[in-house]
Predicted model as a PDB file, atoms N, CA, C, CB and O in Angstrom, pLDDT in the B-factor column:
MODEL        1                                                                  
ATOM      1  N   MET A   1     -40.440  40.693  34.087  1.00 88.00           N  
ATOM      2  CA  MET A   1     -40.944  40.113  35.300  1.00 88.00           C  
ATOM      3  C   MET A   1     -42.474  40.215  35.353  1.00 88.00           C  
ATOM      4  CB  MET A   1     -40.314  40.794  36.508  1.00 88.00           C  
ATOM      5  O   MET A   1     -43.148  39.272  35.769  1.00 88.00           O  
ATOM      6  N   MET A   2     -43.012  41.355  34.934  1.00 92.00           N  
ATOM      7  CA  MET A   2     -44.466  41.500  34.940  1.00 92.00           C  
ATOM      8  C   MET A   2     -45.101  40.541  33.941  1.00 92.00           C  
ATOM      9  CB  MET A   2     -44.867  42.949  34.617  1.00 92.00           C  
ATOM     10  O   MET A   2     -46.161  39.972  34.202  1.00 92.00           O  
ATOM     11  N   ARG A   3     -44.452  40.367  32.806  1.00 91.00           N  
ATOM     12  CA  ARG A   3     -44.959  39.419  31.795  1.00 91.00           C  
ATOM     13  C   ARG A   3     -45.027  38.013  32.385  1.00 91.00           C  
ATOM     14  CB  ARG A   3     -44.056  39.427  30.522  1.00 91.00           C  
ATOM     15  O   ARG A   3     -46.024  37.313  32.210  1.00 91.00           O  
ATOM     16  N   PHE A   4     -43.979  37.601  33.077  1.00 94.00           N  
ATOM     17  CA  PHE A   4     -43.963  36.279  33.695  1.00 94.00           C  
ATOM     18  C   PHE A   4     -45.076  36.149  34.736  1.00 94.00           C  
ATOM     19  CB  PHE A   4     -42.596  36.009  34.342  1.00 94.00           C  
ATOM     20  O   PHE A   4     -45.767  35.132  34.787  1.00 94.00           O  
ATOM     21  N   ALA A   5     -45.244  37.176  35.557  1.00 95.00           N  
ATOM     22  CA  ALA A   5     -46.258  37.138  36.618  1.00 95.00           C  
ATOM     23  C   ALA A   5     -47.667  36.989  36.045  1.00 95.00           C  
ATOM     24  CB  ALA A   5     -46.177  38.407  37.474  1.00 95.00           C  
ATOM     25  O   ALA A   5     -48.466  36.188  36.531  1.00 95.00           O  
ATOM     26  N   PHE A   6     -47.956  37.763  35.017  1.00 95.00           N  
ATOM     27  CA  PHE A   6     -49.313  37.746  34.482  1.00 95.00           C  
ATOM     28  C   PHE A   6     -49.551  36.620  33.474  1.00 95.00           C  
ATOM     29  CB  PHE A   6     -49.614  39.069  33.836  1.00 95.00           C  
ATOM     30  O   PHE A   6     -50.598  35.974  33.518  1.00 95.00           O  
ATOM     31  N   GLU A   7     -48.611  36.376  32.579  1.00 93.00           N  
ATOM     32  CA  GLU A   7     -48.845  35.385  31.532  1.00 93.00           C  
ATOM     33  C   GLU A   7     -48.507  33.960  31.973  1.00 93.00           C  
ATOM     34  CB  GLU A   7     -48.037  35.739  30.309  1.00 93.00           C  
ATOM     35  O   GLU A   7     -49.274  33.036  31.702  1.00 93.00           O  
ATOM     36  N   SER A   8     -47.384  33.770  32.640  1.00 95.00           N  
ATOM     37  CA  SER A   8     -46.979  32.415  33.019  1.00 95.00           C  
ATOM     38  C   SER A   8     -47.629  31.944  34.313  1.00 95.00           C  
ATOM     39  CB  SER A   8     -45.479  32.349  33.158  1.00 95.00           C  
ATOM     40  O   SER A   8     -48.094  30.808  34.405  1.00 95.00           O  
ATOM     41  N   LEU A   9     -47.658  32.821  35.308  1.00 97.00           N  
ATOM     42  CA  LEU A   9     -48.232  32.441  36.599  1.00 97.00           C  
ATOM     43  C   LEU A   9     -49.734  32.685  36.673  1.00 97.00           C  
ATOM     44  CB  LEU A   9     -47.547  33.198  37.706  1.00 97.00           C  
ATOM     45  O   LEU A   9     -50.416  32.131  37.536  1.00 97.00           O  
ATOM     46  N   GLY A  10     -50.245  33.511  35.770  1.00 96.00           N  
ATOM     47  CA  GLY A  10     -51.680  33.789  35.757  1.00 96.00           C  
ATOM     48  C   GLY A  10     -52.147  34.644  36.927  1.00 96.00           C  
ATOM     49  O   GLY A  10     -53.300  34.552  37.347  1.00 96.00           O  
ATOM     50  N   LEU A  11     -51.255  35.475  37.452  1.00 97.00           N  
ATOM     51  CA  LEU A  11     -51.651  36.322  38.571  1.00 97.00           C  
ATOM     52  C   LEU A  11     -52.648  37.380  38.120  1.00 97.00           C  
ATOM     53  CB  LEU A  11     -50.425  36.984  39.202  1.00 97.00           C  
ATOM     54  O   LEU A  11     -52.658  37.786  36.958  1.00 97.00           O  
ATOM     55  N   ARG A  12     -53.469  37.813  39.038  1.00 97.00           N  
ATOM     56  CA  ARG A  12     -54.522  38.784  38.761  1.00 97.00           C  
ATOM     57  C   ARG A  12     -54.062  40.203  39.022  1.00 97.00           C  
ATOM     58  CB  ARG A  12     -55.745  38.481  39.595  1.00 97.00           C  
ATOM     59  O   ARG A  12     -54.546  41.139  38.385  1.00 97.00           O  
ATOM     60  N   ARG A  13     -53.128  40.377  39.955  1.00 97.00           N  
ATOM     61  CA  ARG A  13     -52.624  41.706  40.303  1.00 97.00           C  
ATOM     62  C   ARG A  13     -51.253  41.600  40.945  1.00 97.00           C  
ATOM     63  CB  ARG A  13     -53.598  42.429  41.246  1.00 97.00           C  
ATOM     64  O   ARG A  13     -50.888  40.571  41.515  1.00 97.00           O  
ATOM     65  N   LEU A  14     -50.502  42.688  40.840  1.00 97.00           N  
ATOM     66  CA  LEU A  14     -49.222  42.819  41.530  1.00 97.00           C  
ATOM     67  C   LEU A  14     -49.320  44.032  42.441  1.00 97.00           C  
ATOM     68  CB  LEU A  14     -48.023  42.956  40.517  1.00 97.00           C  
ATOM     69  O   LEU A  14     -49.967  45.022  42.100  1.00 97.00           O  
ATOM     70  N   VAL A  15     -48.683  43.955  43.585  1.00 97.00           N  
ATOM     71  CA  VAL A  15     -48.686  45.076  44.521  1.00 97.00           C  
ATOM     72  C   VAL A  15     -47.264  45.351  44.989  1.00 97.00           C  
ATOM     73  CB  VAL A  15     -49.612  44.787  45.728  1.00 97.00           C  
ATOM     74  O   VAL A  15     -46.394  44.481  44.941  1.00 97.00           O  
ATOM     75  N   GLY A  16     -47.051  46.568  45.438  1.00 95.00           N  
ATOM     76  CA  GLY A  16     -45.743  46.937  45.961  1.00 95.00           C  
ATOM     77  C   GLY A  16     -45.885  48.110  46.919  1.00 95.00           C  
ATOM     78  O   GLY A  16     -46.915  48.783  46.960  1.00 95.00           O  
ATOM     79  N   GLY A  17     -44.850  48.332  47.671  1.00 95.00           N  
ATOM     80  CA  GLY A  17     -44.828  49.454  48.592  1.00 95.00           C  
ATOM     81  C   GLY A  17     -43.523  50.216  48.461  1.00 95.00           C  
ATOM     82  O   GLY A  17     -42.468  49.618  48.250  1.00 95.00           O  
ATOM     83  N   THR A  18     -43.591  51.527  48.587  1.00 96.00           N  
ATOM     84  CA  THR A  18     -42.398  52.358  48.516  1.00 96.00           C  
ATOM     85  C   THR A  18     -42.477  53.447  49.575  1.00 96.00           C  
ATOM     86  CB  THR A  18     -42.236  52.975  47.108  1.00 96.00           C  
ATOM     87  O   THR A  18     -43.560  53.835  50.014  1.00 96.00           O  
ATOM     88  N   TYR A  19     -41.320  53.926  49.970  1.00 96.00           N  
ATOM     89  CA  TYR A  19     -41.299  55.087  50.857  1.00 96.00           C  
ATOM     90  C   TYR A  19     -41.656  56.325  50.049  1.00 96.00           C  
ATOM     91  CB  TYR A  19     -39.908  55.252  51.540  1.00 96.00           C  
ATOM     92  O   TYR A  19     -41.209  56.477  48.912  1.00 96.00           O  
ATOM     93  N   ALA A  20     -42.450  57.198  50.622  1.00 94.00           N  
ATOM     94  CA  ALA A  20     -42.869  58.410  49.913  1.00 94.00           C  
ATOM     95  C   ALA A  20     -41.674  59.267  49.518  1.00 94.00           C  
ATOM     96  CB  ALA A  20     -43.828  59.225  50.777  1.00 94.00           C  
ATOM     97  O   ALA A  20     -41.715  59.964  48.504  1.00 94.00           O  
ATOM     98  N   LYS A  21     -40.619  59.219  50.308  1.00 93.00           N  
ATOM     99  CA  LYS A  21     -39.454  60.062  50.033  1.00 93.00           C  
ATOM    100  C   LYS A  21     -38.568  59.537  48.903  1.00 93.00           C  
ATOM    101  CB  LYS A  21     -38.632  60.199  51.279  1.00 93.00           C  
ATOM    102  O   LYS A  21     -37.657  60.240  48.466  1.00 93.00           O  
ATOM    103  N   HIS A  22     -38.815  58.324  48.424  1.00 95.00           N  
ATOM    104  CA  HIS A  22     -38.035  57.753  47.326  1.00 95.00           C  
ATOM    105  C   HIS A  22     -38.704  58.098  45.999  1.00 95.00           C  
ATOM    106  CB  HIS A  22     -37.892  56.210  47.485  1.00 95.00           C  
ATOM    107  O   HIS A  22     -39.403  57.275  45.408  1.00 95.00           O  
ATOM    108  N   HIS A  23     -38.481  59.305  45.552  1.00 96.00           N  
ATOM    109  CA  HIS A  23     -39.166  59.838  44.381  1.00 96.00           C  
ATOM    110  C   HIS A  23     -38.889  59.034  43.111  1.00 96.00           C  
ATOM    111  CB  HIS A  23     -38.762  61.272  44.167  1.00 96.00           C  
ATOM    112  O   HIS A  23     -39.801  58.826  42.311  1.00 96.00           O  
ATOM    113  N   ALA A  24     -37.664  58.581  42.910  1.00 97.00           N  
ATOM    114  CA  ALA A  24     -37.332  57.824  41.695  1.00 97.00           C  
ATOM    115  C   ALA A  24     -38.083  56.490  41.664  1.00 97.00           C  
ATOM    116  CB  ALA A  24     -35.807  57.578  41.609  1.00 97.00           C  
ATOM    117  O   ALA A  24     -38.575  56.082  40.612  1.00 97.00           O  
ATOM    118  N   THR A  25     -38.171  55.824  42.783  1.00 96.00           N  
ATOM    119  CA  THR A  25     -38.885  54.547  42.843  1.00 96.00           C  
ATOM    120  C   THR A  25     -40.371  54.754  42.585  1.00 96.00           C  
ATOM    121  CB  THR A  25     -38.673  53.870  44.209  1.00 96.00           C  
ATOM    122  O   THR A  25     -40.997  53.964  41.878  1.00 96.00           O  
ATOM    123  N   ASN A  26     -40.932  55.807  43.151  1.00 96.00           N  
ATOM    124  CA  ASN A  26     -42.346  56.111  42.910  1.00 96.00           C  
ATOM    125  C   ASN A  26     -42.580  56.441  41.434  1.00 96.00           C  
ATOM    126  CB  ASN A  26     -42.808  57.288  43.803  1.00 96.00           C  
ATOM    127  O   ASN A  26     -43.578  56.021  40.850  1.00 96.00           O  
ATOM    128  N   PHE A  27     -41.664  57.188  40.845  1.00 96.00           N  
ATOM    129  CA  PHE A  27     -41.770  57.514  39.419  1.00 96.00           C  
ATOM    130  C   PHE A  27     -41.771  56.241  38.576  1.00 96.00           C  
ATOM    131  CB  PHE A  27     -40.611  58.437  38.986  1.00 96.00           C  
ATOM    132  O   PHE A  27     -42.559  56.120  37.637  1.00 96.00           O  
ATOM    133  N   ASN A  28     -40.899  55.297  38.903  1.00 95.00           N  
ATOM    134  CA  ASN A  28     -40.826  54.049  38.132  1.00 95.00           C  
ATOM    135  C   ASN A  28     -42.105  53.233  38.253  1.00 95.00           C  
ATOM    136  CB  ASN A  28     -39.639  53.212  38.592  1.00 95.00           C  
ATOM    137  O   ASN A  28     -42.547  52.640  37.269  1.00 95.00           O  
ATOM    138  N   HIS A  29     -42.705  53.190  39.433  1.00 95.00           N  
ATOM    139  CA  HIS A  29     -43.985  52.483  39.573  1.00 95.00           C  
ATOM    140  C   HIS A  29     -45.036  53.112  38.660  1.00 95.00           C  
ATOM    141  CB  HIS A  29     -44.467  52.509  41.049  1.00 95.00           C  
ATOM    142  O   HIS A  29     -45.771  52.398  37.977  1.00 95.00           O  
ATOM    143  N   LYS A  30     -45.111  54.435  38.644  1.00 95.00           N  
ATOM    144  CA  LYS A  30     -46.071  55.115  37.764  1.00 95.00           C  
ATOM    145  C   LYS A  30     -45.749  54.831  36.296  1.00 95.00           C  
ATOM    146  CB  LYS A  30     -46.063  56.640  38.026  1.00 95.00           C  
ATOM    147  O   LYS A  30     -46.650  54.579  35.496  1.00 95.00           O  
ATOM    148  N   ARG A  31     -44.470  54.872  35.949  1.00 92.00           N  
ATOM    149  CA  ARG A  31     -44.053  54.632  34.564  1.00 92.00           C  
ATOM    150  C   ARG A  31     -44.451  53.229  34.102  1.00 92.00           C  
ATOM    151  CB  ARG A  31     -42.531  54.821  34.423  1.00 92.00           C  
ATOM    152  O   ARG A  31     -44.798  53.036  32.937  1.00 92.00           O  
ATOM    153  N   LEU A  32     -44.404  52.263  34.996  1.00 92.00           N  
ATOM    154  CA  LEU A  32     -44.750  50.880  34.660  1.00 92.00           C  
ATOM    155  C   LEU A  32     -46.257  50.630  34.651  1.00 92.00           C  
ATOM    156  CB  LEU A  32     -44.090  49.937  35.638  1.00 92.00           C  
ATOM    157  O   LEU A  32     -46.706  49.539  34.298  1.00 92.00           O  
ATOM    158  N   GLY A  33     -47.038  51.645  35.042  1.00 93.00           N  
ATOM    159  CA  GLY A  33     -48.485  51.495  34.989  1.00 93.00           C  
ATOM    160  C   GLY A  33     -49.153  51.202  36.312  1.00 93.00           C  
ATOM    161  O   GLY A  33     -50.371  51.029  36.360  1.00 93.00           O  
ATOM    162  N   TYR A  34     -48.392  51.142  37.385  1.00 96.00           N  
ATOM    163  CA  TYR A  34     -48.981  50.929  38.698  1.00 96.00           C  
ATOM    164  C   TYR A  34     -49.814  52.138  39.097  1.00 96.00           C  
ATOM    165  CB  TYR A  34     -47.890  50.654  39.747  1.00 96.00           C  
ATOM    166  O   TYR A  34     -49.520  53.264  38.696  1.00 96.00           O  
ATOM    167  N   VAL A  35     -50.851  51.901  39.884  1.00 97.00           N  
ATOM    168  CA  VAL A  35     -51.712  52.949  40.403  1.00 97.00           C  
ATOM    169  C   VAL A  35     -51.460  53.062  41.900  1.00 97.00           C  
ATOM    170  CB  VAL A  35     -53.216  52.656  40.100  1.00 97.00           C  
ATOM    171  O   VAL A  35     -51.381  52.052  42.599  1.00 97.00           O  
ATOM    172  N   CYS A  36     -51.335  54.285  42.387  1.00 97.00           N  
ATOM    173  CA  CYS A  36     -51.156  54.480  43.833  1.00 97.00           C  
ATOM    174  C   CYS A  36     -52.493  54.206  44.507  1.00 97.00           C  
ATOM    175  CB  CYS A  36     -50.640  55.935  44.166  1.00 97.00           C  
ATOM    176  O   CYS A  36     -53.462  54.937  44.302  1.00 97.00           O  
ATOM    177  N   GLU A  37     -52.541  53.153  45.311  1.00 97.00           N  
ATOM    178  CA  GLU A  37     -53.782  52.733  45.946  1.00 97.00           C  
ATOM    179  C   GLU A  37     -53.927  53.279  47.359  1.00 97.00           C  
ATOM    180  CB  GLU A  37     -53.862  51.231  45.974  1.00 97.00           C  
ATOM    181  O   GLU A  37     -54.978  53.126  47.981  1.00 97.00           O  
ATOM    182  N   GLY A  38     -52.892  53.907  47.858  1.00 97.00           N  
ATOM    183  CA  GLY A  38     -53.018  54.483  49.191  1.00 97.00           C  
ATOM    184  C   GLY A  38     -51.699  54.998  49.737  1.00 97.00           C  
ATOM    185  O   GLY A  38     -50.616  54.625  49.284  1.00 97.00           O  
ATOM    186  N   ARG A  39     -51.831  55.862  50.718  1.00 97.00           N  
ATOM    187  CA  ARG A  39     -50.668  56.414  51.419  1.00 97.00           C  
ATOM    188  C   ARG A  39     -50.860  56.133  52.896  1.00 97.00           C  
ATOM    189  CB  ARG A  39     -50.493  57.960  51.148  1.00 97.00           C  
ATOM    190  O   ARG A  39     -51.839  56.562  53.505  1.00 97.00           O  
ATOM    191  N   LEU A  40     -49.918  55.410  53.455  1.00 96.00           N  
ATOM    192  CA  LEU A  40     -49.938  55.102  54.886  1.00 96.00           C  
ATOM    193  C   LEU A  40     -49.075  56.147  55.590  1.00 96.00           C  
ATOM    194  CB  LEU A  40     -49.419  53.634  55.176  1.00 96.00           C  
ATOM    195  O   LEU A  40     -47.849  56.119  55.492  1.00 96.00           O  
ATOM    196  N   ARG A  41     -49.714  57.051  56.286  1.00 96.00           N  
ATOM    197  CA  ARG A  41     -49.003  58.177  56.879  1.00 96.00           C  
ATOM    198  C   ARG A  41     -48.218  57.747  58.120  1.00 96.00           C  
ATOM    199  CB  ARG A  41     -49.986  59.291  57.239  1.00 96.00           C  
ATOM    200  O   ARG A  41     -48.721  57.042  58.995  1.00 96.00           O  
ATOM    201  N   LYS A  42     -46.974  58.199  58.154  1.00 96.00           N  
ATOM    202  CA  LYS A  42     -46.055  57.898  59.261  1.00 96.00           C  
ATOM    203  C   LYS A  42     -46.127  56.420  59.645  1.00 96.00           C  
ATOM    204  CB  LYS A  42     -46.379  58.778  60.486  1.00 96.00           C  
ATOM    205  O   LYS A  42     -46.287  56.064  60.812  1.00 96.00           O  
ATOM    206  N   HIS A  43     -46.007  55.589  58.641  1.00 94.00           N  
ATOM    207  CA  HIS A  43     -46.209  54.145  58.795  1.00 94.00           C  
ATOM    208  C   HIS A  43     -44.941  53.381  59.172  1.00 94.00           C  
ATOM    209  CB  HIS A  43     -46.760  53.580  57.523  1.00 94.00           C  
ATOM    210  O   HIS A  43     -45.008  52.391  59.900  1.00 94.00           O  
ATOM    211  N   HIS A  44     -43.800  53.830  58.685  1.00 93.00           N  
ATOM    212  CA  HIS A  44     -42.563  53.070  58.861  1.00 93.00           C  
ATOM    213  C   HIS A  44     -41.554  53.844  59.703  1.00 93.00           C  
ATOM    214  CB  HIS A  44     -41.953  52.724  57.500  1.00 93.00           C  
ATOM    215  O   HIS A  44     -41.318  55.032  59.481  1.00 93.00           O  
ATOM    216  N   TYR A  45     -40.973  53.159  60.660  1.00 94.00           N  
ATOM    217  CA  TYR A  45     -39.927  53.737  61.495  1.00 94.00           C  
ATOM    218  C   TYR A  45     -38.660  53.886  60.668  1.00 94.00           C  
ATOM    219  CB  TYR A  45     -39.666  52.865  62.753  1.00 94.00           C  
ATOM    220  O   TYR A  45     -38.156  52.896  60.137  1.00 94.00           O  
ATOM    221  N   TRP A  46     -38.137  55.093  60.548  1.00 91.00           N  
ATOM    222  CA  TRP A  46     -36.976  55.379  59.715  1.00 91.00           C  
ATOM    223  C   TRP A  46     -35.710  55.554  60.542  1.00 91.00           C  
ATOM    224  CB  TRP A  46     -37.224  56.622  58.887  1.00 91.00           C  
ATOM    225  O   TRP A  46     -34.661  54.999  60.217  1.00 91.00           O  
ATOM    226  N   ALA A  47     -35.819  56.326  61.607  1.00 93.00           N  
ATOM    227  CA  ALA A  47     -34.693  56.630  62.492  1.00 93.00           C  
ATOM    228  C   ALA A  47     -35.283  57.055  63.832  1.00 93.00           C  
ATOM    229  CB  ALA A  47     -33.752  57.756  61.886  1.00 93.00           C  
ATOM    230  O   ALA A  47     -36.490  57.276  63.931  1.00 93.00           O  
ATOM    231  N   PRO A  48     -34.453  57.173  64.859  1.00 95.00           N  
ATOM    232  CA  PRO A  48     -34.998  57.573  66.161  1.00 95.00           C  
ATOM    233  C   PRO A  48     -35.860  58.834  66.065  1.00 95.00           C  
ATOM    234  CB  PRO A  48     -33.863  57.802  67.151  1.00 95.00           C  
ATOM    235  O   PRO A  48     -35.382  59.911  65.710  1.00 95.00           O  
ATOM    236  N   GLY A  49     -37.130  58.669  66.389  1.00 93.00           N  
ATOM    237  CA  GLY A  49     -38.068  59.778  66.361  1.00 93.00           C  
ATOM    238  C   GLY A  49     -38.583  60.155  64.988  1.00 93.00           C  
ATOM    239  O   GLY A  49     -39.300  61.147  64.854  1.00 93.00           O  
ATOM    240  N   VAL A  50     -38.228  59.374  63.940  1.00 95.00           N  
ATOM    241  CA  VAL A  50     -38.638  59.709  62.568  1.00 95.00           C  
ATOM    242  C   VAL A  50     -39.456  58.555  61.976  1.00 95.00           C  
ATOM    243  CB  VAL A  50     -37.390  60.010  61.673  1.00 95.00           C  
ATOM    244  O   VAL A  50     -38.998  57.415  61.901  1.00 95.00           O  
ATOM    245  N   PHE A  51     -40.649  58.883  61.571  1.00 96.00           N  
ATOM    246  CA  PHE A  51     -41.501  57.931  60.862  1.00 96.00           C  
ATOM    247  C   PHE A  51     -41.796  58.511  59.492  1.00 96.00           C  
ATOM    248  CB  PHE A  51     -42.826  57.635  61.650  1.00 96.00           C  
ATOM    249  O   PHE A  51     -41.969  59.722  59.354  1.00 96.00           O  
ATOM    250  N   VAL A  52     -41.854  57.661  58.478  1.00 96.00           N  
ATOM    251  CA  VAL A  52     -42.068  58.130  57.106  1.00 96.00           C  
ATOM    252  C   VAL A  52     -43.334  57.515  56.515  1.00 96.00           C  
ATOM    253  CB  VAL A  52     -40.850  57.791  56.223  1.00 96.00           C  
ATOM    254  O   VAL A  52     -43.791  56.455  56.944  1.00 96.00           O  
ATOM    255  N   ASP A  53     -43.882  58.204  55.528  1.00 97.00           N  
ATOM    256  CA  ASP A  53     -45.064  57.720  54.814  1.00 97.00           C  
ATOM    257  C   ASP A  53     -44.668  56.623  53.827  1.00 97.00           C  
ATOM    258  CB  ASP A  53     -45.773  58.882  54.076  1.00 97.00           C  
ATOM    259  O   ASP A  53     -43.542  56.594  53.329  1.00 97.00           O  
ATOM    260  N   VAL A  54     -45.598  55.738  53.558  1.00 97.00           N  
ATOM    261  CA  VAL A  54     -45.399  54.638  52.615  1.00 97.00           C  
ATOM    262  C   VAL A  54     -46.536  54.667  51.603  1.00 97.00           C  
ATOM    263  CB  VAL A  54     -45.336  53.257  53.351  1.00 97.00           C  
ATOM    264  O   VAL A  54     -47.700  54.801  51.982  1.00 97.00           O  
ATOM    265  N   PHE A  55     -46.208  54.541  50.314  1.00 97.00           N  
ATOM    266  CA  PHE A  55     -47.215  54.410  49.265  1.00 97.00           C  
ATOM    267  C   PHE A  55     -47.431  52.933  48.981  1.00 97.00           C  
ATOM    268  CB  PHE A  55     -46.788  55.169  47.972  1.00 97.00           C  
ATOM    269  O   PHE A  55     -46.487  52.143  49.003  1.00 97.00           O  
ATOM    270  N   ARG A  56     -48.680  52.564  48.715  1.00 98.00           N  
ATOM    271  CA  ARG A  56     -49.016  51.218  48.259  1.00 98.00           C  
ATOM    272  C   ARG A  56     -49.422  51.327  46.797  1.00 98.00           C  
ATOM    273  CB  ARG A  56     -50.163  50.573  49.130  1.00 98.00           C  
ATOM    274  O   ARG A  56     -50.289  52.126  46.442  1.00 98.00           O  
ATOM    275  N   TRP A  57     -48.790  50.521  45.953  1.00 98.00           N  
ATOM    276  CA  TRP A  57     -49.009  50.543  44.510  1.00 98.00           C  
ATOM    277  C   TRP A  57     -49.600  49.211  44.053  1.00 98.00           C  
ATOM    278  CB  TRP A  57     -47.689  50.837  43.760  1.00 98.00           C  
ATOM    279  O   TRP A  57     -49.328  48.167  44.645  1.00 98.00           O  
ATOM    280  N   GLY A  58     -50.409  49.257  43.000  1.00 98.00           N  
ATOM    281  CA  GLY A  58     -50.958  48.028  42.446  1.00 98.00           C  
ATOM    282  C   GLY A  58     -51.210  48.164  40.959  1.00 98.00           C  
ATOM    283  O   GLY A  58     -51.447  49.259  40.450  1.00 98.00           O  
ATOM    284  N   ILE A  59     -51.156  47.040  40.273  1.00 97.00           N  
ATOM    285  CA  ILE A  59     -51.519  46.989  38.854  1.00 97.00           C  
ATOM    286  C   ILE A  59     -52.282  45.694  38.623  1.00 97.00           C  
ATOM    287  CB  ILE A  59     -50.248  47.078  37.922  1.00 97.00           C  
ATOM    288  O   ILE A  59     -51.890  44.628  39.098  1.00 97.00           O  
ATOM    289  N   LEU A  60     -53.377  45.806  37.886  1.00 97.00           N  
ATOM    290  CA  LEU A  60     -54.207  44.651  37.556  1.00 97.00           C  
ATOM    291  C   LEU A  60     -53.773  44.059  36.220  1.00 97.00           C  
ATOM    292  CB  LEU A  60     -55.699  45.044  37.513  1.00 97.00           C  
ATOM    293  O   LEU A  60     -53.196  44.751  35.381  1.00 97.00           O  
ATOM    294  N   ALA A  61     -54.052  42.796  36.037  1.00 96.00           N  
ATOM    295  CA  ALA A  61     -53.659  42.118  34.796  1.00 96.00           C  
ATOM    296  C   ALA A  61     -54.230  42.832  33.570  1.00 96.00           C  
ATOM    297  CB  ALA A  61     -54.128  40.654  34.815  1.00 96.00           C  
ATOM    298  O   ALA A  61     -53.541  42.973  32.560  1.00 96.00           O  
ATOM    299  N   GLU A  62     -55.481  43.282  33.653  1.00 95.00           N  
ATOM    300  CA  GLU A  62     -56.078  43.945  32.484  1.00 95.00           C  
ATOM    301  C   GLU A  62     -55.458  45.316  32.224  1.00 95.00           C  
ATOM    302  CB  GLU A  62     -57.586  44.094  32.678  1.00 95.00           C  
ATOM    303  O   GLU A  62     -55.428  45.765  31.078  1.00 95.00           O  
ATOM    304  N   GLU A  63     -54.964  45.987  33.257  1.00 95.00           N  
ATOM    305  CA  GLU A  63     -54.261  47.260  33.063  1.00 95.00           C  
ATOM    306  C   GLU A  63     -52.915  47.017  32.383  1.00 95.00           C  
ATOM    307  CB  GLU A  63     -54.059  47.988  34.420  1.00 95.00           C  
ATOM    308  O   GLU A  63     -52.509  47.759  31.488  1.00 95.00           O  
ATOM    309  N   TRP A  64     -52.239  45.970  32.826  1.00 94.00           N  
ATOM    310  CA  TRP A  64     -50.951  45.633  32.223  1.00 94.00           C  
ATOM    311  C   TRP A  64     -51.129  45.197  30.768  1.00 94.00           C  
ATOM    312  CB  TRP A  64     -50.256  44.521  33.029  1.00 94.00           C  
ATOM    313  O   TRP A  64     -50.321  45.542  29.906  1.00 94.00           O  
ATOM    314  N   GLU A  65     -52.182  44.444  30.505  1.00 91.00           N  
ATOM    315  CA  GLU A  65     -52.444  43.946  29.148  1.00 91.00           C  
ATOM    316  C   GLU A  65     -52.538  45.097  28.143  1.00 91.00           C  
ATOM    317  CB  GLU A  65     -53.744  43.121  29.124  1.00 91.00           C  
ATOM    318  O   GLU A  65     -52.092  44.963  27.004  1.00 91.00           O  
ATOM    319  N   LYS A  66     -53.110  46.211  28.556  1.00 90.00           N  
ATOM    320  CA  LYS A  66     -53.263  47.368  27.672  1.00 90.00           C  
ATOM    321  C   LYS A  66     -51.945  48.049  27.361  1.00 90.00           C  
ATOM    322  CB  LYS A  66     -54.203  48.364  28.288  1.00 90.00           C  
ATOM    323  O   LYS A  66     -51.828  48.744  26.351  1.00 90.00           O  
ATOM    324  N   ARG A  67     -50.941  47.856  28.224  1.00 85.00           N  
ATOM    325  CA  ARG A  67     -49.684  48.580  28.047  1.00 85.00           C  
ATOM    326  C   ARG A  67     -48.452  47.672  28.016  1.00 85.00           C  
ATOM    327  CB  ARG A  67     -49.530  49.585  29.148  1.00 85.00           C  
ATOM    328  O   ARG A  67     -47.332  48.172  28.120  1.00 85.00           O  
ATOM    329  N   LYS A  68     -48.620  46.379  27.877  1.00 78.00           N  
ATOM    330  CA  LYS A  68     -47.501  45.450  27.983  1.00 78.00           C  
ATOM    331  C   LYS A  68     -46.414  45.680  26.930  1.00 78.00           C  
ATOM    332  CB  LYS A  68     -48.009  44.045  27.875  1.00 78.00           C  
ATOM    333  O   LYS A  68     -45.251  45.351  27.165  1.00 78.00           O  
ATOM    334  N   ASP A  69     -46.773  46.232  25.789  1.00 75.00           N  
ATOM    335  CA  ASP A  69     -45.764  46.490  24.756  1.00 75.00           C  
ATOM    336  C   ASP A  69     -44.825  47.622  25.156  1.00 75.00           C  
ATOM    337  CB  ASP A  69     -46.440  46.825  23.430  1.00 75.00           C  
ATOM    338  O   ASP A  69     -43.765  47.785  24.551  1.00 75.00           O  
ATOM    339  N   LEU A  70     -45.198  48.405  26.164  1.00 67.00           N  
ATOM    340  CA  LEU A  70     -44.346  49.500  26.638  1.00 67.00           C  
ATOM    341  C   LEU A  70     -43.320  49.018  27.663  1.00 67.00           C  
ATOM    342  CB  LEU A  70     -45.205  50.609  27.248  1.00 67.00           C  
ATOM    343  O   LEU A  70     -42.369  49.731  27.984  1.00 67.00           O  
ATOM    344  N   GLU A  71     -43.523  47.788  28.178  1.00 58.00           N  
ATOM    345  CA  GLU A  71     -42.613  47.250  29.197  1.00 58.00           C  
ATOM    346  C   GLU A  71     -41.211  47.106  28.626  1.00 58.00           C  
ATOM    347  CB  GLU A  71     -43.118  45.887  29.722  1.00 58.00           C  
ATOM    348  O   GLU A  71     -41.020  46.647  27.500  1.00 58.00           O  
ATOM    349  N   SER A  72     -40.228  47.514  29.439  1.00 48.00           N  
ATOM    350  CA  SER A  72     -38.845  47.368  28.968  1.00 48.00           C  
ATOM    351  C   SER A  72     -38.061  46.452  29.855  1.00 48.00           C  
ATOM    352  CB  SER A  72     -38.157  48.709  28.893  1.00 48.00           C  
ATOM    353  O   SER A  72     -36.878  46.216  29.607  1.00 48.00           O  
TER     354      SER A  72                                                      
ENDMDL                                                                          
END                                                                             
C-alpha cells in the first residue's frame, strides 16, 4: 500500500493516528518507518468520563524510499 501511495500516486507523505493505549498498532507504525509527530493528550472520548491520548504518525516519501525494500 505504501508503494502504491508513493510510486503510483506520487504522494509526498502519509499520516495516521492511533490511540496511545494500542501498543501493537503503535509498534507497527514504528516498524514501517513512521515517525511519531505528536501526542494529543486526552484528545479522544473513549467512555463516559474517559478520554485517551492519540499519537499522530507520519512518513515522508524520501524516508520510505530509504527503507522500501523492508516493506512486507
